[in-house]
N, C-alpha and C positions, 0 to 999 in steps of 0.2 A: 448220865449219858451212857447210851448202850454201846457195847463193843461188838455185838452181833452173835455172841455165844449164849446170851440169856435165853431161858425158857419161860414162856408166858403161861400163867395158870388162870383159871377162871376167877374173875373178881379183880385181876390186876388192872391198873389204869395206865394206858400208854399215851404219851403226849408227843406229837410230831411237830417239829419246827422246820418249815419248808420255805424256800425262796419263792418270791412272787412268780418268777418265771416257771417254777415247777408246778405251782398251783394252776397257772394258766394252762399248762400242758395237760394236766389231769382233767381240768374242767372243760377244756375246749374253748375257753373264753380268753380274750386278750383285752387288757385294760386300755382305754383310749389315751392317746398321747395329746389330746386336745382338752383344754380346760372347760369345765362346765360352769355356767352362770345362768341364773334365772333370767329369761328374756321377757321384756314387755312386748308381747306379740299383738299386733293390731289386726292382722289377717294372715291366714295360712290355708293353702290348698296343696295338692300334690306337686305343683310346679313352682310356686312362689311363696315367699315369707316376707311380711312387712313388719319391721321392728321399730320401736321407739328407742333410739339410742340415747343413753345418758351422756351428759357432758363429761369430759375427761377420758374418753375412750376413743382410740383411733378407729376409723372405719375399716382401713386395711393397713397392715403393718408396713412401715417404711424401711425397716432394716431387720436383719435376722435376729431373732430373739424377742421381737415385739409381740405383745398379745393384743390383738385387735378384735373388733366385732366379728370379723371374718372367722377367727378361731373359735369364738364363743358360739357362732352359728353352727360350725362344724361339730363342736362339742355337744350342742343341743340335738342335732340330727343323729349323731352316734348314740347318745344317751337314750334317746327315745326309740331307737331301733329302726329309724327310717333309712339309714344307710349303713354299710359295713366299711370298716376302715380300709379293707383291701380294695374297695371300689375307687378310692381316692387316687389310685395310680392311673386311672383312666379319665375320671372327671371329678372336679371339685366344685361343689356348690359355692357361690360367692356373692358378695354384695355387688350391687349394680351401680349405685350412686354413692359418692363420697360426701361426707360432712366433715368439716374441720374437727380436730380433736375436742375442742371446747365448745362446739355447737351441738346442741341436742336435737332430737326429732326423728322424723321418718326416714328410714333407710330401706330400700328395696333389695331383696335377695332372691337369686335364682336357685332353686333346689335341683332343677333338671336343666339339661341343655336347652329344651324348649322354653323354659321359664327365663333362663338367663338371656337367651337371644331375643325373646319378646320384649322384656323390660329394656334391654339395651337399644332395641329398635325404637321404642316409644320415646326414650330419653334423647336419642340422637336426632329424631325427627321433630322434637319439641312438642309432642302431643300431650304431654303431662302438664297440668297446671299445678304449679308449686307455690304455696303461700307460707310465709314465715311470720313469726311474731318476734318483736324485739323491743327493748326499752332503750331510748336514745337520750342523750343530753340535749336539753333545750326544749322549748314548747313549739309544737307544730299543730296548727289548727285546721289546716286544709289538706286535701289530697294533693299529692305531687307525682309528676311523671318525669323521670330523669333519663337522659340519654348521654352517651359519651363514648370515649375510647380508652381502653384499659391496657396498661403495660405493667410489667413487674420487674423489680431489680434483682440483683444477685442475693439480696437478703430475704427474698420471697415476700416483698411488700409491694402491694399494688398501687398504681397511680392513675389518676383519671385526667384525660385531656379532652377539650371540646372538639377539636378538629382531627380528622383522620390523618394518620401517618403510617408509613410502612412498618409493619410488625405489630401494630396496635389492633386490639380486638374490640369490635362494636359491642356495647352493652346497653341494656334498657331495663329500667326498674320502676315500678309503681308502688307508692305507699299510701296507706289510709290511716289516719289517726283514730285510735279506739278510745284512749283515755289520756287526758292531758292534765298533768300536775304542774305546779308553778314553773319548775325548771327542767322537767322531764316528761317524756311522752311514750306511751305504749302504741306501737305501730303494727299494722298488718301489712306485709310487703309481698307483692307479687313479683316473682322472679321470672321475667320474660325471656331473658337470655341467661345462661348459666355459666358464668366465667369465674375464674380464680378470685376469691375474696370479694366477689362483686357487691354484695349488700354492704359488707363492712366498709369497703373502700368508698362506695358511692355515697353513703350517708355521712361518712367522715368528710368527704369532699365538699359537701354543702354545709359543713359546720355542725353536724349532729352525729357525732360518733356513738356507737353502741356502748352502753355502760358495761364496764368490766373488760373492754377489749384492750389487751396489752399492746397490740401493734398499732392501732389507729386512734386510741383514746388517750386521755391524760392520766399519768401515773397516779397522782394524788387522789383524783376523783375515783379512779378504778379501785384503789386500795380501800377507800371509804365504802364503796358499793359492795365489794366482795365481802367485806367484814359485816356490813349492816344487813345485807339480804342473804348472806351465806351462799352467794353464787360461786360456782366452781370455775367460771370463765366468763366470756362475753355473754350478755343476756340476749342470745339469739337462738331461736328454736324453729325447726322445720315443722310447722303446725298442721298444715292441711295439704292433702294431695287429691286431685280430681282426675279420674281416669277418663279417656275418650270412649266413644262408642266403638265396640269391637264386634264385628259380625260373626266371627268364627265361634262355633259352639264351645270349643275348648276354653275360650276366654269370656264366655257370656256371664259367669258369676262376677267378673271384674268390670264388665262393661258399664261405663258411666258411674262407677262407684266413687264415693267420697270417703276418705279416710282421715281421721283426726287423731293427733297425738297430744295428750295432755301436757301442758307446760310444766317445767320443773318448779319446785317449791319456791325458788327465788322470785319468780314472777308473782306468785300469790302473796308473798311477804311484801313485795313492792306495792301491789294493788291495795292491800289491806292497811297499809300504813296510814 
């Protein structure tokens, strides 16, 4: 350890031990405070980013200290030099649609104000066609079209009723059987309205809960499914997204586009059994 009085001669080796803050000051670079994770990117341009979110990750953090897809997207944009951390004081790129923590699939993200506003507009106006895939308990051989009214309790569990009542939200869901096994079915589900836990609650309401769903399914069957197919949660996946026609030149690359996110491994293990 040097005292400051030493004289350096040619051939001497000098080793410096510096704090990270000092290195950042000398280099002019600042390490990102956001985590980096490799993203499964389905589409990207200068305004938007479409990501296949894995099960087990929040779309947006629910409390301070959470690490969500939002933080990973910011980490990706910082790491690839698309934004500077100082710019986050004025605008933060963000996810536009939420999936439950244990639901996987397509999440839209706005990288710019224009991107965020456009995706929010399409979602709010119901112009995006959203299709999910799920494996449910029981055999379903024919297409079904479900309507009802949804409420949720203080434990954040949704309930379906047939008749409208004050405070209830109208919901509409269509499903199509893809593969039927003896006591289980792979469905493609079109989400016509987008309400809280809509698909999970609607299918459970007709007696066909999604396999692995801790809130609407049966515990014993869920434990068996999670172990057998190595699922990380309910077997529900936001599989396909269809964009509407968009006349503006800025959005022409997205106009009438169809985006597909590959299902997680648990689906293939179920299909190959």
